[in-house]
N, C-alpha and C positions, 0 to 999 in steps of 0.2 A: 874349358879355362875357370871355371869357376871351383874346380875340383868335386863336380857333383858326377857321379859315374855312370857312364854311356850304358843301356842298355848292353847284353851281350851279345856279341856276332859269330857266326858261325866262323871256323878255321882256327890258326895256328895265332897265339897270341901274339899282338903287334909288338915288335921290337925296337918301335920308335916312337917319340912320344909329339904330339901337338905342336909341343915347341919348338923341336927341330925342324918340321916339316916348316913350320912359320919361318923360323930363322931364316932355312933353304931359302925360302922365295923369297925374302924380306934382301938377303945378300942379292940374288938374282935383279931385282929390281934394281937395288942400287946401283948395280954393275952396269945393266941393260936398258931399264928403262921398263916401267908397266909392261909392255907389250909383248916384253919375251917371257912374261911368265904363265906357264900353261902347267896344266897337270901334267904332261910328260917330261918337261921341263924339271924341274922341283924333283918328280920321282927321280931322273938320270942324275941330278946333284948328289941325291942320297943314295944313290944305288937301289934304287926299287925300280920294279916295274908299275906300270901307268896305272893297272889294276889295283896293283896291290896298294897304293895311295888312296883309295879311294874306302879303304879299310881305316882311314883315319880321319878323312874328311870327306863329306859325303858331295862338296860341289864346288865350284870355283867359286862360289858367292861365301860361302863359307870360311874357302880360304884365304880370301880377299880380307874379311872379317878378322883371321886371326894375323894375319901380318900387320892390318892396323892397328892393332893390340900391342904387338911387339913392338912398330915403328914408333907409338906416341909413349912406350913406358909408364911408369907410374909419377904422378907429377909431383912438385915442392908444395904440400899445402901452406907451408911457412910464408908462400907468394900472395897470397890473400887472407892472409891473418895479420898483417900491422895495417897502418895507415890508413887516411880515408876509403869509401870505397869506391871515389874515381882512381885513385892511384892504384889498390889492391886489383883492379878488373883489367886497367891497363897493363901492368908487370903480367897479368893472368894471359891476355892477348899477346904480348911479346913473346911469353913463354913458350904457346902454343905455335906459335909462328915459327919459332925456332927450331921446335920440334918437327914441323912440316917442311920447313928447309930443309931440315937434313935429309929429308926423304920427300921429295918434292913431287914422286909420282901419286901419292897418298891422298893426292887432293881429284886428285883421277880415277879413282875406282869408282864406280858404280855403283851406287848404292841404294839397293830395292827397301829398306827401313833403316830407322837409328840404328848404331851401333851399339850391342848390348852387350860389350865385353867387358871385363873387370878396368883394367886401363882406360878405357874412353868415358864409362861410368865416373871412374874418380876423378877424371879431368872436368866432368861437368859438375861433380858435387864443389871441385874447387873451384870452379867460376865463380856458381852458386855462392860460394861463401864471401864473396868480396861485398855482396849486396845484406852481410849483416850488420844490424843496427839502423837500416833505413828502413821505411814504413811501407815501401812496396809489397804486392803480395806474391805468392810463391808463383803463379802465372806471370806476372810482370817483371819478376827475377829472369823466370826462364826465359822469357818474350826478347829481353835485350839482352840477356848473355848470346842466345842465340844468334840475336841481331850481330852482334860484335864478333864471333863467330865466322860469321857466313862470310863477313865483311875479308877477315883475316883468306879465307879458304879463297873467297874468289879472286881477290889481288895476288894472293899466288897461282892461282890458277892463269888470271891475265899474263902474268910477267913470265907465265912457261909459253903462253901463245903468240906473246910477241919476241920471245927470244932472248929474254933478259937473263934468262935462268933454265938449265936444262932438267931433265926428269933425274938426273943422278946428282944434281946438286952443283953443275958446277956452272958458274959465272959465264954469261954470253955480253957476246956487244950487239948482238940483235937488236935492231928498235932503233938504234943511236942514230941513224942517217934517217930516220923517217919526217923529223921537223923538216930538216932539209931539203928534202926531196920534194915534201909538200909544198913546202915554200916556193921550189921552183917550177913544180909541176901544178900546182894549183891555179884559178883562174882569180886576182884578189877580187875583183869585182862581182863575180859571182856569189864564192865563198869567205868574203871579207873576216868574216870571226875565225874561222878554219886558220887563214893565214893568219891572223894575228896573234892566235896561239901558239902556231907552230915557230914565229920570228920571237915570241918571247920566248920559248923552249928552244931556240936555238943560243939566245943571248943569257940563259941559266946556264950558271957554269958548275952547277950541283950534278955529278954524274952519279950519281947513287939514286936511280930513278925507285928501286923495291922502296929505300926505306922513307925517301921523301913521301912518297905516294901513301904510303901506311902511318906515318906521323900523320900527315893531311885526314885520310879516312877515319883513323882512330879519334882524333880530337875531333871531328866534326860529328862522328856519331855520338862520342860520350856528352858533346854539349847538348845532343838533343835527349839522353840519358838523365842530364843534370836537370833539365825542367823535369822529366817526369819526377824524380827525385824530391825536386822542390816543390812540384805542386801535392805531393803526397805528405809531406812533412808537417 
């Protein structure tokens, strides 16, 4: 993916590219979810044998890395090139959230190490660019960016688990009845705070759980980062 030639392997010259392999895997995950992605399924989609696929990618983990790079695509660096640091970082967070929402399965990939692919690296650089002009150290910038990114990933993963979105990116009604069920089933004497929260949620006419919670989480985290930026000014 970085344009570095891999050591030569025995056998005929590959007739496919890593990009084609990754695109086939991404298309499969977009249609059927991450669980449908296997070396055998991807090979079949490309008209290859399973064993021949290993001439392109050494393992499923490597296939996942290629899939993530394709799903992310290159970032728009201008997102963090204008305005104050907070606005830049929030725009970056929303941009990468949109990318992941287009491929929700991406947050379910089990990572064994930080992705070091071209597009993932470019997204990191774009996020760090948001802190230009602040006096945060490089480590503080990276930690702050990872805090924001970690929240975005967790929120999408939680929305999947609660049934508000599906792995294929479709909106769902899952979780809509949760507050009402809690209010009806839970003993208000034993769990007064839970019941109060459930009743308040029932009165809230905002149906967009994902955006409402994303706004709250980002605002709260950015408030904390703002205190750090102020202390180092």
